[in-house]
C-alpha positions in Angstrom: -8.8 6.5 -4.5 -8.8 7.2 -8.2 -5.2 8.2 -8.5 -3.0 5.8 -10.5 0.6 4.8 -9.7 1.7 6.6 -12.9 0.0 9.8 -11.7 1.8 9.5 -8.3 5.1 8.9 -10.1 4.5 12.0 -12.4 3.5 14.2 -9.4 6.6 13.0 -7.5 8.8 13.9 -10.4 7.5 17.5 -10.4 8.4 18.0 -6.7 12.0 18.8 -6.2 12.0 19.3 -2.5 11.5 16.5 0.0 9.4 18.7 2.2 6.9 19.1 -0.8 7.0 15.3 -1.4 6.2 14.6 2.3 3.3 17.0 2.0 2.1 15.2 -1.1 2.4 11.8 0.6 0.3 13.2 3.5 -2.3 14.5 1.0 -2.5 11.0 -0.5 -3.2 9.6 2.9 -6.2 11.9 3.3 -7.8 10.3 0.2 -8.0 6.8 1.8 -11.4 5.3 2.4 -12.0 5.2 6.2 -11.7 1.9 8.0 -14.5 0.9 10.3 -13.8 0.3 14.0 -14.2 -3.5 13.4 -11.5 -3.3 10.7 -9.0 -1.7 13.1 -8.5 -5.3 14.4 -5.5 -7.3 15.5 -6.1 -9.6 12.5 -5.7 -6.6 10.1 -2.8 -5.0 11.9 0.5 -5.1 10.0 3.3 -6.5 12.1 6.7 -4.8 11.7 5.5 -1.3 11.5 6.5 1.2 14.2 3.3 3.2 13.6 0.0 1.3 13.7 -1.0 0.1 10.3 -4.1 -1.9 9.3 -4.8 -3.5 6.0 -8.3 -5.0 5.4 -8.7 -7.2 2.4 -11.5 -8.8 0.5 -11.3 -11.2 -2.4 -13.5 -10.5 -5.4 -13.8 -12.2 -8.7 -13.8 -10.3 -12.0 -16.1 -11.1 -15.0 -13.6 -13.8 -16.1 -13.7 -15.4 -12.6 -10.2 -14.2 -11.8 -9.6 -13.4 -8.1 -8.7 -9.8 -7.3 -7.6 -8.6 -3.9 -9.2 -5.4 -2.8 -7.7 -3.4 0.1 -8.5 -0.6 2.4 -6.1 0.6 5.0 -5.3 3.1 7.7 -2.5 4.3 10.0 -2.2 6.4 13.1 0.6 8.5 11.5 0.1 11.0 8.7 3.1 10.1 6.5 2.6 6.4 7.0 -1.1 6.8 6.0 0.2 8.3 2.8 2.5 5.4 2.3 -0.5 3.1 2.8 -2.3 5.0 0.1 0.6 4.5 -2.3 0.8 0.8 -1.5 -2.9 0.4 -2.0 -2.8 2.3 -5.3 -0.1 -0.1 -6.5 -1.8 -3.4 -5.4 -5.5 -3.0 -4.6 -7.8 -4.4 -7.3 -5.1 -6.6 -8.9 -4.9 -10.3 -9.3 -2.6 -12.3 -7.1 -0.3 -13.0 -10.1 -0.1 -9.3 -10.9 0.7 -8.5 -7.2 3.5 -11.1 -7.1 4.9 -9.8 -10.4 5.1 -6.2 -9.1 8.4 -5.0 -7.8 7.2 -2.5 -5.2 10.6 -2.0 -3.6 12.1 -0.9 -6.9 9.3 1.7 -7.2 9.9 2.9 -3.7 13.6 3.3 -4.5 12.6 5.2 -7.7 10.6 7.6 -5.4 13.7 7.9 -3.2 12.0 6.5 -0.1 15.1 4.4 0.9 17.1 7.6 1.3 14.4 9.8 2.8 12.4 7.6 5.1 13.7 6.5 8.5 14.8 2.9 8.7 11.7 2.1 10.8 9.4 3.6 8.2 11.2 1.7 5.4 10.8 -1.5 7.4 7.1 -0.8 7.8 6.7 -0.2 4.1 8.4 -3.5 3.4 6.1 -5.2 6.0 3.0 -3.8 4.2 4.3 -5.1 0.9 5.1 -8.5 2.3 1.7 -8.8 3.9 0.0 -8.1 0.6 2.4 -10.6 -1.2 1.5 -13.2 1.4 -2.2 -12.6 0.8 -1.6 -13.0 -2.9 0.3 -16.3 -2.4 -2.5 -17.6 -0.2 -5.2 -16.6 -2.7 -3.3 -18.4 -5.4 -2.9 -21.5 -3.3 -6.6 -21.6 -2.4 -7.5 -21.2 -6.0 -5.4 -24.2 -7.1 
Protein backbone atom coordinates (compact mmCIF):
# COMPACT_ATOMS: atom_id res chain seq x y z
CA UNK A 1 0.00 0.00 0.00
CA UNK A 2 1.29 3.41 -0.87
CA UNK A 3 -1.64 5.37 0.54
CA UNK A 4 -0.89 7.48 3.62
CA UNK A 5 -3.19 7.97 6.57
CA UNK A 6 -3.52 11.65 5.59
CA UNK A 7 -4.72 10.64 2.11
CA UNK A 8 -7.27 8.31 3.68
CA UNK A 9 -8.39 11.12 6.00
CA UNK A 10 -8.72 13.52 3.05
CA UNK A 11 -10.65 10.99 0.96
CA UNK A 12 -12.96 10.24 3.87
CA UNK A 13 -13.72 13.95 4.28
CA UNK A 14 -14.79 14.13 0.62
CA UNK A 15 -17.35 11.35 1.05
CA UNK A 16 -20.55 12.57 2.70
CA UNK A 17 -22.57 9.37 2.55
CA UNK A 18 -21.67 6.33 4.64
CA UNK A 19 -22.49 4.02 1.79
CA UNK A 20 -19.69 5.73 -0.20
CA UNK A 21 -17.35 5.52 2.80
CA UNK A 22 -18.02 1.80 3.16
CA UNK A 23 -17.23 1.33 -0.55
CA UNK A 24 -13.99 3.27 -0.06
CA UNK A 25 -13.04 1.10 2.94
CA UNK A 26 -13.70 -2.02 0.86
CA UNK A 27 -11.52 -0.61 -1.95
CA UNK A 28 -8.70 -0.03 0.55
CA UNK A 29 -8.95 -3.69 1.54
CA UNK A 30 -8.39 -4.70 -2.07
CA UNK A 31 -4.98 -3.00 -1.98
CA UNK A 32 -3.61 -5.29 0.74
CA UNK A 33 -0.66 -7.50 -0.09
CA UNK A 34 -1.91 -11.11 -0.02
CA UNK A 35 -1.04 -13.34 2.92
CA UNK A 36 0.43 -16.74 2.22
CA UNK A 37 -1.41 -19.84 3.45
CA UNK A 38 1.27 -20.25 6.14
CA UNK A 39 0.55 -16.73 7.41
CA UNK A 40 -3.14 -17.59 7.85
CA UNK A 41 -2.08 -19.29 11.08
CA UNK A 42 -3.47 -19.46 14.59
CA UNK A 43 -0.45 -17.46 15.79
CA UNK A 44 -1.31 -14.58 13.42
CA UNK A 45 -5.07 -14.70 14.07
CA UNK A 46 -6.34 -11.70 16.02
CA UNK A 47 -8.50 -12.69 18.97
CA UNK A 48 -11.59 -10.61 19.69
CA UNK A 49 -12.71 -10.16 16.09
CA UNK A 50 -16.00 -11.65 14.92
CA UNK A 51 -14.62 -11.95 11.39
CA UNK A 52 -11.39 -13.80 10.94
CA UNK A 53 -8.41 -11.40 10.95
CA UNK A 54 -4.75 -12.25 10.59
CA UNK A 55 -1.81 -9.91 11.18
CA UNK A 56 1.65 -11.12 10.23
CA UNK A 57 4.58 -9.07 11.49
CA UNK A 58 8.28 -8.90 10.98
CA UNK A 59 10.82 -6.75 12.75
CA UNK A 60 13.31 -4.84 10.63
CA UNK A 61 16.00 -2.34 11.53
CA UNK A 62 16.34 0.97 9.72
CA UNK A 63 19.68 2.58 8.75
CA UNK A 64 20.06 3.89 12.31
CA UNK A 65 19.44 0.47 13.84
CA UNK A 66 15.98 1.45 15.07
CA UNK A 67 13.46 -1.41 15.10
CA UNK A 68 10.46 -1.05 12.81
CA UNK A 69 7.43 -3.30 12.79
CA UNK A 70 6.25 -4.29 9.33
CA UNK A 71 2.78 -5.84 8.95
CA UNK A 72 0.69 -7.53 6.35
CA UNK A 73 -2.85 -8.60 7.11
CA UNK A 74 -6.02 -10.16 5.85
CA UNK A 75 -9.64 -10.81 6.77
CA UNK A 76 -12.43 -12.99 5.46
CA UNK A 77 -14.84 -10.00 5.44
CA UNK A 78 -14.61 -7.20 2.87
CA UNK A 79 -15.23 -4.24 5.20
CA UNK A 80 -12.96 -5.69 7.88
CA UNK A 81 -10.24 -6.22 5.26
CA UNK A 82 -10.52 -2.49 4.55
CA UNK A 83 -10.25 -1.73 8.26
CA UNK A 84 -7.12 -3.90 8.34
CA UNK A 85 -5.73 -1.78 5.49
CA UNK A 86 -6.36 1.42 7.48
CA UNK A 87 -4.76 -0.05 10.61
CA UNK A 88 -1.70 -1.16 8.63
CA UNK A 89 -1.43 2.23 6.93
CA UNK A 90 -1.39 3.81 10.37
CA UNK A 91 1.14 1.47 12.01
CA UNK A 92 3.18 -0.65 9.59
CA UNK A 93 6.75 0.52 9.09
CA UNK A 94 6.84 2.53 12.30
CA UNK A 95 9.03 2.18 15.36
CA UNK A 96 7.54 0.70 18.54
CA UNK A 97 7.72 4.13 20.18
CA UNK A 98 5.81 5.73 17.29
CA UNK A 99 3.20 2.98 17.44
CA UNK A 100 2.68 3.45 21.17
CA UNK A 101 2.43 7.24 20.74
CA UNK A 102 -0.30 6.94 18.09
CA UNK A 103 -3.89 7.35 19.26
CA UNK A 104 -5.59 5.11 16.72
CA UNK A 105 -8.94 5.16 18.50
CA UNK A 106 -9.10 8.96 18.25
CA UNK A 107 -8.47 8.66 14.52
CA UNK A 108 -11.21 6.05 14.18
CA UNK A 109 -13.57 8.35 16.08
CA UNK A 110 -12.61 11.16 13.67
CA UNK A 111 -13.56 8.86 10.78
CA UNK A 112 -16.90 8.17 12.51
CA UNK A 113 -16.35 4.45 12.97
CA UNK A 114 -17.74 4.41 16.52
CA UNK A 115 -21.12 5.56 15.21
CA UNK A 116 -21.18 3.61 11.95
CA UNK A 117 -19.63 0.23 12.69
CA UNK A 118 -21.39 -2.53 14.55
CA UNK A 119 -20.20 -3.00 18.14
CA UNK A 120 -18.59 -6.30 17.08
CA UNK A 121 -16.60 -4.62 14.30
CA UNK A 122 -15.59 -1.80 16.65
CA UNK A 123 -14.35 -4.39 19.16
CA UNK A 124 -12.42 -6.12 16.39
CA UNK A 125 -10.82 -2.84 15.38
CA UNK A 126 -9.73 -2.27 18.99
CA UNK A 127 -8.40 -5.84 19.11
CA UNK A 128 -6.24 -5.21 16.04
CA UNK A 129 -4.86 -2.01 17.54
CA UNK A 130 -4.17 -3.69 20.88
CA UNK A 131 -2.41 -6.58 19.15
CA UNK A 132 -0.06 -4.14 17.37
CA UNK A 133 0.50 -2.14 20.57
CA UNK A 134 1.38 -5.38 22.39
CA UNK A 135 3.86 -6.23 19.62
CA UNK A 136 5.39 -2.75 20.01
CA UNK A 137 5.72 -3.15 23.80
CA UNK A 138 7.36 -6.56 23.31
CA UNK A 139 9.77 -5.14 20.71
CA UNK A 140 10.74 -2.36 23.10
CA UNK A 141 11.25 -4.79 25.96
CA UNK A 142 13.45 -7.11 23.88
CA UNK A 143 15.55 -4.14 22.68
CA UNK A 144 16.27 -3.04 26.24
